[in-house]
C-alpha positions in Angstrom: 73.5 34.4 139.6 75.1 32.2 137.0 75.8 33.9 133.6 74.0 31.7 131.1 75.0 33.9 128.1 77.4 32.1 125.8 80.8 33.5 124.8 79.6 34.8 121.4 76.6 36.6 122.9 78.8 38.1 125.6 81.3 39.4 123.1 78.6 40.7 120.7 77.2 42.7 123.7 80.7 44.0 124.6 81.3 45.0 120.9 78.1 46.9 120.9 79.0 48.6 124.1 82.4 49.5 122.6 80.6 51.0 119.5 78.4 53.1 121.8 81.4 54.2 123.8 83.0 55.5 120.6 80.0 57.7 120.0 79.4 58.9 123.6 82.5 59.2 124.1 82.9 57.1 127.2 86.3 56.8 128.8 85.0 54.6 131.6 84.2 51.8 129.2 87.7 51.9 127.7 89.2 52.0 131.2 87.4 48.8 132.1 87.5 47.0 128.7 91.2 47.4 128.0 93.6 45.3 130.0 96.3 47.4 131.7 98.9 45.6 129.6 96.9 45.8 126.3 98.9 45.8 123.1 97.5 48.1 120.4 98.9 47.8 116.9 98.3 50.9 114.8 98.0 51.4 111.1 101.8 51.7 110.8 102.2 48.2 112.3 103.9 49.5 115.5 102.7 47.8 118.7 102.3 50.0 121.7 101.0 49.9 125.3 98.6 52.8 124.8 95.7 52.2 127.2 96.1 55.7 128.8 96.1 57.3 125.4 92.9 55.6 124.3 91.2 56.4 127.6 92.2 60.1 127.3 91.1 60.3 123.7 87.6 59.3 124.7 87.1 61.9 127.4 84.2 64.2 126.8 85.0 67.7 125.6 84.3 69.7 122.5 81.4 67.5 121.5 81.3 64.0 120.1 84.2 63.0 117.9 82.1 60.7 115.7 78.6 61.3 114.5 78.1 57.7 113.5 79.9 54.4 114.1 78.8 51.3 112.2 80.2 47.8 112.5 80.1 45.4 109.5 81.1 41.8 108.9 81.5 41.1 112.6 83.1 37.7 113.1 83.7 36.1 116.5 85.9 33.0 117.0 85.4 31.5 120.4 88.6 30.1 121.9 87.3 29.2 125.3 88.7 31.8 127.7 89.5 34.0 124.7 87.6 35.3 121.6 89.0 36.8 118.4 86.9 39.5 116.8 87.3 40.8 113.3 85.2 43.4 111.6 85.1 46.6 109.6 84.1 49.7 111.4 82.9 52.8 109.6 83.6 56.0 111.5 81.8 59.2 110.4 82.9 62.6 111.7 82.5 66.1 110.5 85.8 65.8 108.7 84.9 62.6 106.8 84.2 58.9 106.8 86.9 56.4 107.8 86.5 52.7 107.2 88.9 50.6 109.3 89.5 46.9 109.6 89.7 45.9 113.2 90.9 42.8 115.1 90.6 42.4 118.8 91.4 39.6 121.2 89.2 39.5 124.3 90.4 37.4 127.2 88.3 36.3 130.2 90.3 36.6 133.4 88.7 36.5 136.9 85.3 36.3 135.3 85.7 39.5 133.3 86.3 40.0 129.6 89.0 42.5 128.6 90.8 43.4 125.3 94.4 42.2 125.5 95.4 42.8 121.8 93.9 45.0 119.1 94.9 46.1 115.7 93.6 48.5 113.1 94.2 48.9 109.4 92.8 51.0 106.6 89.6 49.4 105.3 
């Protein structure tokens, strides 16, 4: 079956699945969606290869970490085999609400989209 969904629709679907995986939490989504060599840039600006840490942080236990995750101002720039996503994500937890500005680069390799770079900053 040929995938007739365009890049923007595919990425919107993946971004929604990512939002749901934050709520579940769902480590399997992050294991599949993050490239093994993903570079994650944290709020302090330091890049890291932190896939294992992200996957571990989304393992179930002790109840959901977030009670609500909302995405605003989602922008997708199609670059062919890559897509750049920017948005603001609002994370709600029992300890408070955290708005964060996000940027992700999705790359399609071997017919599969994965995040190869992501950054987060205070929103």
